[in-house]
N, C-alpha and C positions, 0 to 999 in steps of 0.2 A: 504494500500500500504506500502510495506516495504521500510525503508530508507537504501540505500546502500552507504557505505563509501569507497572511493577509496584511498588506501595508496600506494605510490610508494615504490618499493624495496629499493631504495636509502634512502628514508625517514625513512623506518622501520629499516634498518641497522644503520643509524645515531642515531636513538632513542635508539637502543640496546647498541651501543657503549657508548653514553653519559651516559645512565643509569648505565652501568657497571663501567665507570670511577667514577661517582658520588658515587656509592656504595662502591667502593674500597677506596675512600678518607675517608669515614666514619668508616672504619674498621681498628682497630689498634691491634697489638699483645698485649696480656696481659703480665705483668711483670713476670719475673722468680719467682717461688714460691717453696721454698724447703720444703720437708717433709722427716723426718728420721724415719725409722721403729723401731728403738730401743732407749730406754732411758738409758739402761745399757747393758754392755757386761760382761759375766762371763766365767771364765776358770776353769773347774773342775780339779781335780788332774792330769788326763791323757790328758787333752785337750791342744793343742799347737796353735790352730788357730781358729778364730771366725771372724764374719763379720757383717756389718750392711749395709743397703741399703739407698741410697739417691734418692728421686724422685723429678722431676721437674714438678710441677702441673701447671706451667705457659707455655707460648709460647716462650718467649725470652730465650736466652741461660743462663743457671745457671753456675756460676763459683764457685769452692769450694777449700778450703785449710784446711788441717788437722794439728793441732798443738798439740804436746804432749811432755812431759818431764818426762817420766817414764823409769827408767833404764832397766827394764825387758821387755819392750814393744817395738815393731817395726811395722811400716806400710810400705810395699813395695812401695805403691803409695800414695803420700800425697797431690796431687792436681789434678784438672781436670776440664773439662767442660761437661755439660749435656744439650742436646737439649730439646726443648719443648716437654712435654709428655713422655720423656724418663727417664731412671734410671741407676744407676751404683752402684756396690758393692764396699765397702771399706773393705779391709782385714786387720785384726790385728793379729800379731803373738807374742808369749811370749817365753822367754828364762829363764828357771829356774836354770841355772848354778850358783852355789854358793849361792843359796837362801836356808835359813834354813826352817825347818817345821814351817809353819805359814799361816796366811791369809793376803793377801796384797790388796791394793786398790790404785786407782789413777783416774785422770780425763783427758779426751781428749776433745779438743774443735774443732768443725767444723765451720769454718767461710765461709759464702756464701754471694753473692751479694743480697740475699733475707733476711736472718736472721742468727743469730748465735745459734748453738746447742751445749749443754754440755752433754757429755755421760760419765757415771761412768763406771770404769773398776774394776773387782774383780778377784783375782787370789788365788787359793789354792795350797799349796805345802805339800803333804803327810798328809792331814788332814782327819778326819772322816767327811763325807759330808752328809748333808741333802739337797736334791734337791727339790725346790719348783717350780712347773710348772703352767704357766698361759695359760689355754686353751680357754680363752674367748676373748673379742673383744676390750678391752680397757686396758691401763696399770693398774696394781695392785700395790698399795702401801702396803708394809708389814713391820711391826715392830715386831722384835723378842726380847722377854724379856729373858735375860740370867742371871738374878739375882741368880738363884739357880744352875746354871751350872758352870762347870769348865772353865770359859772364862774370859778374862780381860776386857770385855766391858759390860756395864750395859744394853745397848739397841742398837740393830741394826735396821736401817731403810733403805729400798731399794725400788726401783721401778722395776717391771718386765713387759716388753713389751708384747703385745698380741702375743700368740703363742711361747713365749720364756720361759726361766727358769733362776734360779740363784741357786748357791750352797753355803750354809752356812757351814763354816768349824770349826771343834772343834779338840782339841788335842787328845781327846778320846770321846767315845760315851757319850753324855749327858744323865742325868737322865730324863729330861723333855725337850720338845720343845714347848714353849708357845709363841703364836703369835696372833696378830690382823692384819687383812688385809682388804682393802676396794677398791672399784672401782666405777666409775660413768662416764657416758657420759659427754662430754664437747663440747661447741660451742665456737669457737674462742679460747681465752686464759683463760677466767674466768667463762663463763656462764655454770652452771651445768644443765644437762638435765636428765630427767627420774629419776629412783630410784637409791639411793646409796645402793650398795650391800656390805655386810659385812661378814667376817669370824672372829670369836673369839674362838680360839681353843687351846686345850692342847693335845699334842701327846707324847706318851711314846715310845721311840725307844727300840726295843727288840733285833733285830738281829745286828750283826756286819756289815752286808752288808748294803750299803747306801740305805735309803728309798727314794721313790719318792712321793711327796705330790702334788695332783692335786687340784687346787682351782676352783671348778665348780659352775656354776649357774644352779639351778634346773629347771626342765621342766615346772614349773608353770610360768616361766618368759622368755622373749625373748629380743633380741637386734634388733634394727631397724636401717636400712640404707635407704636413699632415693636417687635414681638416677633421676636427673631432667634435661633432654636435651631440655625442652620446656619453658613454662612461669614461671617466678619467683613466688614463693609461700610464703605466710605468713598470719596467723600463722598456726600451726600444732596441731591437736587434736589427741590424742591416747586414745583408749577405750572411744570414745565419747559417752556420755549419760549413762555411768555406774558409779558405786562408785569408780572405779579405773581410772577415766578420768584424763588425764594430758594435760594441754594446754602449748605448747612451743611457746613462742613469738620470733621465729627465722625467718630469711629470708633465704629461700632455693633458691639460685641463679642457673641459667643455668650452667651446668658443665658436662664434660665428666666423672667426677669422682663422685662416690657415696658419699653422705654426711652421716657420721656416727652420730647417735643421742644418744640414751641411752637405758636403760633397762626398760621394762614395763611388766605388768602382762599379761600373755597369757590366753585368754578366748576363748571359743567356738564362742562367738559372738563379738570378737574384731573387732572394726571398726576404721579406721584411716581416717581423713579428713584434707584437707588443702584448704585454699582460694587462688585464684590467686591474687597476690599483686595489690592493688589499684582497684580491681573490686569486683563483687558480685558472679562470678562463682566459683565453687568449684570442687575439685577432691576427690573421695571417694574410699577407698580400704577396702574390707571386707574379713575376714577369710573364706575360703571355696570357694571364688570366684576369687578375684585378687591374693590371696596368700593362702597358707595352712600350718598351723603349723604341724610339725612332733611330737610335744609334747615330745621332748627329751631334755636331758641336753645340755647346751651350744648351744641353738638354735638361729638362726638369720634369719631374712627375709630382703630382699631388694625389695622395691617397686619402680615402675617407673612411672613418669608422662610423658604423651605423648599426645600432641594435645588436651589439656584440658580434657583428659580422662585418664584412667589407663589401663595398660595391665597386664595380668597374667605373672608374672616375675619369681622370684626364691625364694626358701626357704632353710634355713639351709646351707647358703653359708659361705663365709669368712673363719675365722680361726677355724672352728669347728673341734676339735680333740676328738675322743672317746678314751677310754682306749685301745681298740684293735688296734688303729691306732698310738699308742705312738711312734713307731719306726720312724714315719715320722719326728719327731722332735728330734731324736737321744736320747731318754730316755729309752733305752731298757735294763735297768739293775735295780736290787733292787726291794724291795717290793713296791706295789702300794697302796697308801692310798688316799681315796677320802674324801674331805670335801666340803659341799654345803653351799652356801651363803644364808643369810637372808636379806631382805630389812631393811634398817635403819628405825627407828620409825620416822614418819613424824611430 
């Protein structure tokens, strides 16, 4: 005999209302969380305007204020508010009036109710330029040795944001362009992830037309991002069970934003695995099933965790720029030179 439970409509509605109220009490908005898409801004000889983007990765309102004290720089808008999950562009403009041929630099500070960001600004006036482009997924640190060149500085060091570029200026074409550059994934402020990718190069400028140097990651490697709208994950294995295995002891929280991790070896049998935090269940992603490598330079995959399982998501997303697509980031001039990174010795 079946047991039949009678529930009045009033009682059911009351339960729903109480449940909704109790759930609402336990849910609070996350604090404003600022992210800036550039660590430096460069103005080539003919460029008068550039911009960077502020994102609010939290839910509460982000307030921001731009501070700068550079004679040749101006910002039409210097403060504002950004709602949760939204973004805004900050435009910077330069005035070269009265400036002599040279390379100039300064710093702007972006103060928010989340954190403070420092952004370097570089300006060229009538200089021979060498443009260095970052087509990968993390900021590249580059150090240029000018010992043998006709320049007043012994060493230049800059950071180039993902998908951005910088222009090094010389009074005349240098004999050599010698540089070391590196990049690596990072978690939080200090934890390094994946492989450190390095470029250690010597370039000989030939033409008077400004060259464009692309710092690429070869097709034997990939960049990994994780989109996690479900259970919190920890730790993460990449290339599990192979000689290229990397174990990342990081916590991948629930978020509407993909978490960028690092660069890893791309294998036909690449397997990525993560445990559900505090449990024994796991999520697994395999090349050829949940994702598929294009095996091309500057490749990226984004994997997604959903309901303790994984979905086939996307490959080769993010900031991938091939040489044929260089006009998308306004570098449609000069000779193209490709350099490919190598992983640092472990």
